[in-house]
SELUMVEX-636554 format. One record per atom (N, C-alpha, C): atom name; y, z, x. Coordinates in pm, whole numbers. Each point is the difference from the previous one (the first is absolute). Example, Ala and Ser with C-alpha at 12.3 -4.5 7.8 and 13.67 -1.06 7.14 Angstrom:
 atom     py     pz     px
    N   -569    780   1319
   CA    119      0    -89
    C    120      0     90
    N    105    -72    -35
   CA    119      6     82
    C    109     73    -77
END
This chain:
 atom     py     pz     px
    N   -123      2     74
   CA    129      1    -69
    C    104      1     86
    N    124    -68    -55
   CA    120     -4     62
    C     81    115    -37
    N     28     84     82
   CA     74    128    -26
    C    130      7      7
    N     77   -112     28
   CA    130    -16     31
    C    108     70    -91
    N    -43     27   -127
   CA    102     71   -100
    C    -59    140    -39
    N   -115     43     67
   CA    -31    128    -33
    C     38     85    108
    N    -12    137    -28
   CA     35     88     98
    C    -88    140     -5
    N    -69     44     95
   CA    -64    130    -20
    C     90    102    -31
    N    -53     83    -83
   CA     84    103    -70
    C    -89    119    -60
    N     58    117     -2
   CA    -48    127    -79
    C     35    -15   -137
    N     -2    105    -55
   CA     21     -8   -159
    C    151    -51    -20
    N     89     78     72
   CA    138    -39    -24
    C     66     20   -133
    N    123     28     -1
   CA     56     27   -136
    C     19   -139    -76
    N    -39     13   -118
   CA      9   -132    -85
    C    140      3    -77
    N     60   -125     22
   CA    132    -13    -54
    C     -6     -6   -154
    N    109     43    -61
   CA      7    -14   -148
    C     76   -129    -40
    N    -51    -48   -101
   CA     61   -130    -66
    C     39     29   -137
    N     94    -80    -52
   CA     48     17   -137
    C   -115     19   -102
    N      6     84    -73
   CA    -80     46   -103
    C   -120     54     49
    N    -21     27    124
   CA   -142     63     48
    C      1    136     47
    N    -96     53     63
   CA     12    130     40
    C     85     26    120
    N     76    102    -23
   CA     97     36    107
    C    -49     46    141
    N     75     23    100
   CA    -51     17    117
    C    -90    130     -2
    N    -90      8     70
   CA    -96    117      7
    C     72    123     56
    N    -55    102    -76
   CA     41    147     56
    C    -80     18    117
    N     42    101     85
   CA    -82     49    122
    C   -149     16    -33
    N    -18     73   -112
   CA   -142     21    -51
    C    -83   -126    -28
    N     81    -85    -68
   CA    -60   -128    -27
    C    -51    -77    134
    N     94      1    100
   CA    -28    -68    123
    C   -110     69     69
    N    -10    139    -11
   CA   -106     74     76
    C   -144    -49    -58
    N      2     -9   -143
   CA   -117    -32    -66
    C    -42   -129     43
    N     90   -116      8
   CA    -31   -131     49
    C    -64     -4    143
    N     72     76     94
   CA    -68     20    130
    C   -125     58      3
    N    -22    106    -84
   CA   -147     57      7
    C    -96    -95    -60
    N     32    -69   -115
   CA    -83    -94    -58
    C    -22   -112    112
    N     98    -50     66
   CA    -30   -121    116
    C   -103     47     79
    N     27    140     66
   CA    -89     48    103
    C   -141     15    -39
    N    -21     61   -134
   CA   -151     19    -45
    C    -57   -131    -38
    N     76    -84    -51
   CA    -57   -156    -23
    C    -58    -52    127
    N    106    -11     97
   CA    -40    -54    126
    C   -124     71     64
    N    -17    114     -8
   CA   -123     74     57
    C   -132    -30    -77
    N     32    -24   -124
   CA   -124    -17    -94
    C    -62   -136     34
    N    103    -94      6
   CA    -57   -148     32
    C    -65     13    154
    N     83     76     95
   CA    -46     -4    136
    C   -145     53     12
    N    -23    103    -79
   CA   -137     57      4
    C   -101    -91    -43
    N     29    -88    -65
   CA   -100   -115    -41
    C     11   -116     65
    N     63     11    137
   CA      2   -117     87
    C    112   -101    -18
    N     98     12    -97
   CA     88    -86    -14
    C    139     59     56
    N     25    -40    142
   CA    112     38     51
    C    112    -93    -12
    N     81     56    -73
   CA    119   -104    -72
    C    133     58     49
    N     81    -98     30
   CA    137     40     14
    C     87    -16   -119
    N    112     44    -28
   CA     78     10   -107
    C    125    -83     15
    N     20   -100    -90
   CA    116    -99     14
    C     84     -1   -127
    N    130    -11     18
   CA     80    -15   -103
    C     48   -156    -13
    N    -24    -60    -97
   CA     12   -152    -18
    C    122    -16   -110
    N    104    -54     36
   CA    112    -25    -99
    C    -31   -117   -101
    N     61     21    -92
   CA    -28   -124   -121
    C    171    -52      8
    N      9   -105   -106
   CA    119    -69     -8
    C    108     83    -60
    N    -18    104    -58
   CA     86     88    -67
    C     43    120    102
    N    -53     -4    125
   CA     29    116     68
    C    -78    111     -5
    N    -89     13    -96
   CA   -117    111     -1
    C    -93    -36    100
    N    -82    116     31
   CA    -94     -3     96
    C   -140     53    -62
    N   -106    -76     33
   CA   -136     28    -31
    C    -63     65    133
    N    -75    121    -26
   CA    -70     63    115
    C   -143    -44    -17
    N    -50    -33    134
   CA   -156    -64     -1
    C    -63     60     97
    N   -115     27    -11
   CA    -96     30    104
    C    -65   -150     55
    N     18    -16    132
   CA    -37   -117     47
    C   -104     16    119
    N   -106    -53    -17
   CA    -98     -2    136
    C    -24   -142     27
    N    -17    -28    132
   CA    -32   -136     64
    C    109   -100     -7
    N    -21   -105     55
   CA    106    -98      5
    C    -67   -129    -25
    N     83    -94    -63
   CA    -60   -134    -19
    C     78    -77   -111
    N     -9   -128     -5
   CA     84    -88    -83
    C    -27     24   -161
    N   -111     55    -32
   CA    -33     19   -146
    C    -80    118    -21
    N     94    106    -44
   CA    -66    123    -30
    C    -55     24   -126
    N    -90     93    -13
   CA    -45     52   -127
    C     75    104    -59
    N     77    -36   -108
   CA     78     90    -73
    C    -58     83   -122
    N     -8    139     21
   CA    -64     69   -108
    C    103     68    -85
    N     21    -30   -121
   CA     98     41    -87
    C    -47    123   -117
    N     42    114     43
   CA    -54    117    -95
    C     21    -23   -156
    N    -69     96    -69
   CA     17      0   -130
    C     89     83    -81
    N    -13     31   -112
   CA     95     87    -77
    C     17    140     29
    N    -85     63     70
   CA     23    123     41
    C     72     38     95
    N     48   -129     70
   CA    125     19     82
    C    -37     55    146
    N   -129    -26     42
   CA    -36     38    122
    C    -98   -104     83
    N     14     -9    125
   CA    -63    -88     81
    C   -142     66     37
    N    -32    116    -34
   CA   -109     74     43
    C   -121    -65    -57
    N      6   -101   -102
   CA   -123    -60    -64
    C    -57    -88    110
    N     87    -40     98
   CA    -70    -92    107
    C    -46     69    118
    N     19    122     15
   CA    -22     73    115
    C   -149    -13     64
    N    -96     -4   -100
   CA   -136     -7     38
    C    -46   -150     26
    N     69   -101    -11
   CA    -31   -134     37
    C     92    -78     98
    N    115     66     25
   CA    106    -73     75
    C    -58    -33    147
    N    -52     89     75
   CA    -52    -23    124
    C   -127    -80      1
    N    -63    -22   -105
   CA   -120    -83     -2
    C     36   -156    -28
    N    121    -34    -33
   CA     40   -137    -29
    C     20    -72    137
    N    -38   -124     -8
   CA     40    -81    126
    C    145    -48      5
    N     51    -15    118
   CA    133    -39     12
    C    100     96    -23
    N    134    -45     24
   CA    106     85    -32
    C      2     39   -146
    N     54    119    -22
   CA     -4     75   -133
    C    151     64    -23
    N     43    -33   -107
   CA    129     60    -46
    C     -4     82   -126
    N     35    108     -5
   CA    -10     83   -117
    C    140     56    -43
    N     79    -70   -100
   CA    129     36    -23
    C      6    106   -105
    N     85     93     -7
   CA     44     71   -106
    C     78    -89   -102
    N    -23      9   -108
   CA     76    -90   -102
    C    126     50    -11
    N    116    -78    -40
   CA    118     58    -23
    C     36    119    -86
    N     48    105     42
   CA      8    113    -87
    C   -123    112     16
    N    -88    -33     95
   CA   -106     81     28
    C     -8     28    136
    N    -81     93     37
   CA    -30     48    151
    C    133     13     69
    N     11    -87    115
   CA    124     18     79
    C     88   -120     -6
    N    -31    -97   -100
   CA     93   -104    -16
    C    117     34    -82
    N     98    -73     11
   CA    129     39    -71
    C     -8     22   -149
    N     87     52    -66
   CA      6     -2   -145
    C     10   -139    -54
    N    -41    -19   -132
   CA     17   -124    -65
    C     28     22   -163
    N     87    -75    -60
   CA     31     29   -133
    C    -75    -94    -70
    N   -125     45    -57
   CA    -76   -107    -78
    C     61    -21   -152
    N    101     75    -40
   CA     38     -8   -134
    C     79   -132     -5
    N     38    -56    114
   CA     95   -121     -9
    C    -60   -130     39
    N   -145     16      5
   CA    -59   -112     44
    C   -121    -61    -79
    N    -13   -127     -2
   CA   -136    -54    -53
    C   -101     35     99
    N   -104     96    -46
   CA    -94     56     92
    C    -95   -107     65
    N    -24   -101    -65
   CA   -106    -98     63
    C     86    -76    100
    N    135    -54    -45
   CA     69    -71    113
    C     52     73    110
    N     28    125    -23
   CA     45     97     80
    C   -124     28    117
    N   -114      7    -66
   CA   -120     21     91
    C    -39   -120    102
    N     23   -126    -55
   CA      3   -116     81
    C     86    -20    116
    N    138     54    -44
   CA    107    -17     86
    C    -17    109    115
    N    -56    119    -27
   CA    -23    100    105
    C    -92    -41     92
    N   -108    -60    -38
   CA   -114    -56     88
    C     50   -101     81
    N     68    -98    -58
   CA     72    -93     82
    C     91     40    114
    N     74     89    -26
   CA     84     57    112
    C    -97     55     91
    N   -101     84    -44
   CA    -84     74    101
    C    -65   -100     98
    N    -51   -124    -64
   CA    -76    -97     96
    C    100    -67     82
    N    139    -22    -33
   CA     81    -48     89
    C     45     90    104
    N      1    132    -46
   CA     47     98     96
    C   -106     17    117
    N   -125     -5    -40
   CA   -115     -6    110
    C     -5   -123     71
    N     77   -111    -30
   CA      4   -131     56
    C   -143    -65    -33
    N    -63     18   -107
   CA   -125    -53    -37
    C     16   -117    -97
    N    -40   -116     31
   CA     17   -115    -87
    C   -113     21   -110
    N   -122     55     18
   CA    -96     21    -93
    C    -48    141     25
    N    -50     53   -105
   CA    -63    136     12
    C   -124     -6    -91
    N    -82     85     50
   CA   -138     34    -97
    C     60    124    -71
    N    -29      0   -121
   CA     66    106   -103
    C   -107     63    -78
    N      6    134     -2
   CA    -88     80    -74
    C     79     97    -88
    N    -72     24   -121
   CA     58    109    -78
    C    -94     31   -123
    N     28    107    -47
   CA    -75     33   -115
    C     82     73   -111
    N    -19     -5   -122
   CA     63     82   -109
    C    155    -65     -6
    N     95     98     32
   CA    138    -48     -1
    C      4    -78    131
    N    -39     24     97
   CA      8    -63    123
    C    -65   -152     -9
    N    -96      2   -102
   CA    -66   -141    -19
    C     90    -85    -89
    N     67     55    -99
   CA    115    -59    -78
    C     97    -73    101
    N     57     95     95
   CA    103    -64     96
    C    -55   -102     82
    N   -124     18     52
   CA    -69   -117     78
    C      8   -136    -91
    N    -54     18   -116
   CA      3   -128    -68
    C    109    -54    -46
    N     92     98    -12
   CA    149    -68    -36
    C     60    -58    123
    N    -29     30    130
   CA     44    -67    109
    C    -76   -123     20
    N   -134    -11     -4
   CA    -79    -93     14
    C     31   -102   -105
    N     35     17   -117
   CA     43   -102   -101
    C    121    -65     36
    N     98     89     47
   CA    134    -43     25
    C     18    -70    136
    N    -92     47     87
   CA     20    -69    150
    C   -153    -28     44
    N    -70   -107    -81
   CA   -137     -6     49
    C    -30    -55    150
    N     99    -74     47
   CA     -2    -48    134
    C     20    107    111
    N     35    111    -37
   CA     15    125    101
    C   -131     95     -4
    N    -85    -34   -103
   CA   -129     87     -2
    C   -132   -101     59
    N    -58     50    104
   CA   -121    -64     40
    C   -113     34    -94
    N     -6    130     -4
   CA   -138     60    -93
    C     69    113    -84
    N    -47     17   -112
   CA     27    112    -85
    C   -113     82    -28
    N     21    117     21
   CA   -124    117    -35
    C     51     81   -113
    N    -62     17   -101
   CA     26     85   -111
    C   -115    103     -4
    N     34    125     53
   CA   -100     99     28
    C      7    113   -131
    N    -78    -30   -106
   CA     22     73   -121
    C     77    -88   -102
    N     -1     21   -121
   CA     72    -69   -105
    C    140     14     25
    N     70   -104      6
   CA    156    -16     21
    C     76     21   -135
    N    109     80      0
   CA     83      8   -112
    C     42   -141    -55
    N     11    -12   -128
   CA     25   -125    -47
    C   -114    -77    -59
    N   -115     60     17
   CA   -137    -77    -55
    C    -74     91    -92
    N     59    124    -39
   CA    -41     75    -99
    C    114     57    -84
    N    -36     23   -135
   CA    102     47    -89
    C     30    150      5
    N   -119     81     -8
   CA     20    151     -6
    C      7     48    148
    N     86     83     27
   CA      7     72    123
    C    -21    146      4
    N    -40     54   -110
   CA    -24    135    -14
    C    114     73    -71
    N    -36    116    -79
   CA    103     46    -92
    C    106     66     90
    N    -32     80    123
   CA     93     61     78
    C    105    -86     51
    N    -49   -113     51
   CA     86   -106     50
    C    101    -63   -105
    N    -71    -24   -106
   CA     71    -51   -127
    C    116     91    -44
    N    -37    130     -5
   CA    108     86    -22
    C    115      5    100
    N    -55      5    119
   CA    103     -5    119
    C    108   -113    -30
    N    -51    -90    -55
   CA     80   -140     -7
    C    108     23   -108
    N    -31     80   -100
   CA    108     16   -121
    C    116     86     37
    N     97    -40    -72
   CA    138     88     23
    C    -34    140    -52
    N     54     96     56
   CA      3    152    -56
    C   -127     52     92
    N   -116    -33    -64
   CA   -110     66     37
    C    -31    -29    160
    N     40   -125     41
   CA     -6    -50    140
    C     87     78     95
    N    116     36    -53
   CA     90     82     75
    C    -58    154     34
    N    -68     42   -103
   CA    -60    151     20
    C   -113    -24     87
    N    -68    -98    -13
   CA   -131    -15    101
    C     47    -32    140
    N    127    -71     20
   CA     55    -15    136
    C     31    129     70
    N     37    112    -88
   CA     24    127     68
    C   -127     88     34
    N   -124    -51    -30
   CA   -117     83     35
    C    -30    -36    149
    N    -34     94     73
   CA    -50     -2    132
    C   -135     64     11
    N    -83    -88     69
   CA   -141     66     41
    C     24     98    110
    N    -59    100    -27
   CA     10    129     92
    C   -105      1    107
    N   -136    -64    -35
   CA    -93     41     99
    C    -80   -149    -11
    N    -94     -2    107
   CA    -70   -124     15
    C   -117    -12    -84
    N    -56    123    -60
   CA   -114    -15    -80
    C     31    -46   -142
    N    120     34    -41
   CA     61    -34   -130
    C     25   -161      7
    N     43    -42    105
   CA     19   -143     33
    C   -106    -81    -11
    N   -114     83     74
   CA   -132    -95     -1
    C    -48    -14   -143
    N      9    114    -85
   CA    -73     -5   -137
    C    110    -96    -87
    N    117     29     -7
   CA     87    -60    -97
    C     36   -129     24
    N     14    -42    123
   CA     38   -139     48
    C   -118    -90     42
    N    -48     30    114
   CA   -110    -89     53
    C   -117     22    -68
    N    -18    110    -94
   CA   -119      8    -74
    C    -15   -104   -110
    N    133    -52    -42
   CA    -11   -109    -95
    C    -27   -140     51
    N     -7    -21    132
   CA     10   -124     60
    C   -124     -8    115
    N    -57    100     20
   CA   -122    -16     99
    C   -120     32    -70
    N   -125    -56     50
   CA   -127     37    -41
    C    -40    143     66
    N     53     13    117
   CA    -28    125     52
    C    122     77     69
    N     72     47    -79
   CA    124     75     59
    C    -25    118     92
    N   -106     60    -20
   CA    -42    110     89
    C    -30    -36    131
    N     -7   -146     39
   CA    -10    -24    140
    C    111    -43     71
    N    115      2    -61
   CA    129    -32     52
    C     36    111     99
    N     21    -34    119
   CA      9    119    118
    C    128     73    -32
    N     -5    133     33
   CA    117     84    -35
    C    133    -30     80
    N    -16    -40    132
   CA    126    -52     60
    C     76   -105    -71
    N    -73    -96    -40
   CA     62    -95    -74
    C     53     30   -132
    N    -53     89    -65
   CA     46     66   -143
    C    142     81     43
    N    -20     39    107
   CA    133     72     50
    C    124    -94     28
    N    -45   -106     64
   CA    108   -111     16
    C     37    -44   -139
    N    -75    -39    -83
   CA     23    -48   -127
    C     83    112    -85
    N    -30    115      7
   CA     87    102    -68
    C    142     -9     57
    N     24     -4    144
   CA    113     23     53
    C     91   -142    -27
    N    -65   -115    -11
   CA     62   -128    -54
    C     58      5   -140
    N    -98     52    -83
   CA     39      1   -146
    C    119     96     -7
    N     18    102     82
   CA    100     98    -30
    C    140    -30     67
    N     -7   -122     77
   CA    128    -20     71
    C    115    -30    -99
    N    122     28     44
   CA    101    -10   -102
    C     16   -160    -49
    N     14    -19   -120
   CA      8   -146    -60
    C   -123    -58    -40
    N   -120     51     53
   CA   -117    -85    -30
    C    -52     11   -149
    N     14    106    -59
   CA    -21      3   -140
    C     87    -80    -90
    N    112    -12     26
   CA    106    -79    -54
    C    -14   -140     23
    N    -46    -35    125
   CA    -31   -151     18
    C   -120    -51    -80
    N   -114    107    -14
   CA   -113    -48    -67
    C     39    -17   -137
    N     79     96    -60
   CA     31     -8   -145
    C     67   -136    -24
    N    108    -23     77
   CA     59   -112    -28
    C    -76   -143      3
    N    -83     -6     97
   CA   -102   -109     12
    C    -75      4   -121
    N    -58    107    -51
   CA    -87      8   -118
    C     72    -54   -116
    N    134     38    -24
   CA     87    -47   -105
    C      5   -129      4
    N     11    -69    109
   CA     23   -153     27
    C   -121    -76    -33
    N   -123     59     10
   CA   -125    -72    -35
    C    -82     45   -118
    N     34    116    -69
   CA    -90     42   -100
    C     92     86   -100
    N    -69     16   -108
   CA     54     80   -116
    C    -99     88    -19
    N     -1     92   -123
   CA    -80     73    -56
    C   -124    -77    -39
    N      8   -122    -43
   CA   -111    -84    -52
    C    -64    -54    121
    N     22     14    127
   CA    -53    -65    112
    C     71   -103     71
    N    -48    -85     87
   CA     58    -96     83
    C     78    -91    -75
    N    136    -38     38
   CA     86    -88    -67
    C    -62   -135     20
    N    -11    -88   -133
   CA    -48   -124      6
    C     65   -104     97
    N    126     24     21
   CA     85    -82     96
    C    -32     22    134
    N    -70    114     40
   CA    -16     41    121
    C   -168    -14     43
    N    -63    -75    -96
   CA   -152    -50     22
    C      7   -108    112
    N    -95     18     81
   CA    -15   -110    115
    C   -130    -72     -4
    N    -68    -13   -115
   CA   -131    -76    -17
    C     41   -142     17
    N     93    -55    -60
   CA     28   -152     14
    C     40    -34    144
    N     77     76     46
   CA     58    -10    145
    C   -113      8     92
    N    -89     90     -8
   CA   -124     17     92
    C   -100   -128     -7
    N    -31    -24   -134
   CA    -80   -122    -31
    C     46   -125     63
    N    142    -18      9
   CA     43   -131     40
    C     26      9    166
    N    -34    113     66
   CA     46     18    139
    C    -96    -85     94
    N     55    -66     97
   CA    -81    -92     84
    C     -1     58    124
    N    -38    146      2
   CA    -10     69    124
    C   -140     55     16
    N    -79    -12     97
   CA   -124     49      9
    C     13    151    -28
    N   -110     57    -79
   CA     35    134    -65
    C   -142     73      0
    N     10    142     40
   CA   -124     78    -13
    C     14     95    -88
    N    -62     27   -115
   CA    -23    112    -82
    C    -88     85     66
    N     35    123     44
   CA    -97    108     44
    C      7    107   -110
    N    -83     -4    -90
   CA     13     74   -140
    C   -101    125      2
    N     63    103    -44
   CA    -90    128    -14
    C    -84    -42   -116
    N   -150     19      1
   CA    -78      2   -120
    C     30     96   -104
    N     69    107     30
   CA     38    105    -84
    C    155      5    -33
    N     63   -108     28
   CA    144      7     -7
    C     41     30   -148
    N     77    114     -5
   CA     32     66   -128
    C    109    -80    -82
    N     62    -97     76
   CA    108    -61    -92
    C    -56   -152    -48
    N    -85    -75     65
   CA    -44   -116    -27
    C   -127    -27     62
    N   -111    -53    -81
   CA   -116    -31     47
    C     -8   -124    100
    N   -106     -1     83
   CA     -5   -107     83
    C     -1   -158    -65
    N    -53      4   -125
   CA     17   -119    -77
    C    118    -93     -3
    N    127     96     10
   CA    137    -46     -1
    C     17    -81    123
    N    -48     45    111
   CA     15    -61    121
    C    -94   -126     16
    N   -134     10    -61
   CA    -72   -106    -13
    C     37   -112    -74
    N     68     34   -111
   CA     49   -119    -94
    C    120    -64     76
    N     77     60     60
   CA    128    -30     73
    C    -46    -99    117
    N    -99     59     90
   CA    -55    -89    110
    C    -41   -120    -36
    N    -74    -22   -124
   CA    -54   -125    -49
    C    111    -97    -32
    N    125     48    -46
   CA     88    -81    -24
    C    109    -47    120
    N    -21     81    107
   CA     83    -14    109
    C    -53   -131    108
    N     68    -61     75
   CA    -44   -105     87
    C    -77     58    111
    N     26    118     45
   CA    -64     71    137
    C     -3    141    -14
    N   -102     51    -81
   CA      0    139      7
    C   -137     63     -6
    N    -22    115     32
   CA   -138     43     -3
    C      2    153    -32
    N   -107     57    -47
   CA    -10    135    -37
    C   -100     75     63
    N     47    116     52
   CA   -107     92     73
    C     -4    140    -94
    N   -113     11    -54
   CA     10    135    -87
    C    -39    122     89
    N     87    103      0
   CA    -24     88     86
    C    -80    122    -80
    N   -128     26     29
   CA    -74     96    -61
    C     50    130      4
    N    -29     92    -95
   CA     50    134     -8
    C    130     24     46
    N     97    -77    -34
   CA    131     10     20
    C     89    -24   -109
    N    117     70    -15
   CA     87     -6   -101
    C    131    -90      1
    N    102     33    -60
   CA    124    -72     13
    C     58    -26    138
    N    -32     91     99
   CA     54     -5    132
    C   -119     -5     90
    N    -74   -116      7
   CA   -130      1     52
    C     10     18    173
    N    104    -29     53
   CA     27     30    137
    C     -6    148     41
    N     36     82    -91
   CA    -24    150     -4
    C   -141     42    -12
    N    -58    -64   -110
   CA   -141     56    -26
    C   -100    -60     96
    N      5   -129     41
   CA    -90    -66     84
    C     66    -77    109
    N     62     74    102
   CA     83    -81     93
    C    -69    -82     94
    N   -134     21     34
   CA    -84    -91     70
    C    -20   -128    -48
    N    -36     20   -136
   CA    -31   -136    -98
    C    116    -67      5
    N    116     51    -20
   CA    123    -80    -40
    C     51    -58    130
    N    -21     87    122
   CA     60    -64    119
    C    -93   -122     50
    N   -133     16    -23
   CA    -97   -110     42
    C     39   -128   -101
    N     19     23   -124
   CA     57   -123    -79
    C    116    -54     41
    N    100     81     22
   CA    140    -75     51
    C    -23    -61    134
    N    -65     53     94
   CA    -19    -65    142
    C    -71   -129    -14
    N   -107     -2    -93
   CA    -84   -119    -26
    C     92   -114    -58
    N     91     44    -81
   CA     75    -92    -87
    C    119    -45    108
    N     57     71     64
   CA    105    -51     98
    C    -46    -82    114
    N   -129     19     48
   CA    -65    -85    101
    C    -23   -140    -58
END
């Protein structure tokens, strides 16, 4: 990758933008620094020795990314709606070639972002375009699941020439109507504001109430990754960013029809791998099977004994599937 417009950086203070989260307090900055250190250590313990880089976009905001390796075509891993990159911690070091794991805007150590003022689909594609340009990558291999999958599909549909291979690890947002009662309530006015004030206080509650809904085996999620996830969810602004995104894509009835991606994905002329959990709680593997038959170049690998986030439930199987596809 050409790093001419990136710079190594620690967490650093996030600048405020009109209508967004104001400058961090000292306590907020301390929380970001602790989160960054614990996350880096959790990835390093699993063999992923990444550096941190801040990558600017056209609006002057910066995306923070964990970057390992160097080359002209990185594999970019986009995290899902929980707002944490830890979902990739168990497979990042197993993937071939350079790997980039960005914090989405408004999450982790990236700058705040006002999702209320943007078309989420177009905004997602624009963000990844700026990221690819900032990395100096003409093409990327792109992976995402759940909300990260929605973002990956939105980018691939808008800029197909910039994606060499697309991997959807678990059902992506935009392919299923129901997202679960809790998330649908979070997307509604009033109730959603109250939910945004709730903080998870301990890792075992997080394991049960969040990951328990999306994993086949939540008990297997390592304690240190849960600690990083908990710290990330409780960072200033994270709950508000999640709520704004949910309001953009869903209502109390479920996913907004204008945010569905079935048609865009079926028409996509980019080689695509569906790595789908056999026990995906939001959409069965038949959804991917039907789409793959409609696409020009797509294949389905069903990950046995895995749920909505298969790379957490079965990291070996998912890493093997991704490496085989990228080769």
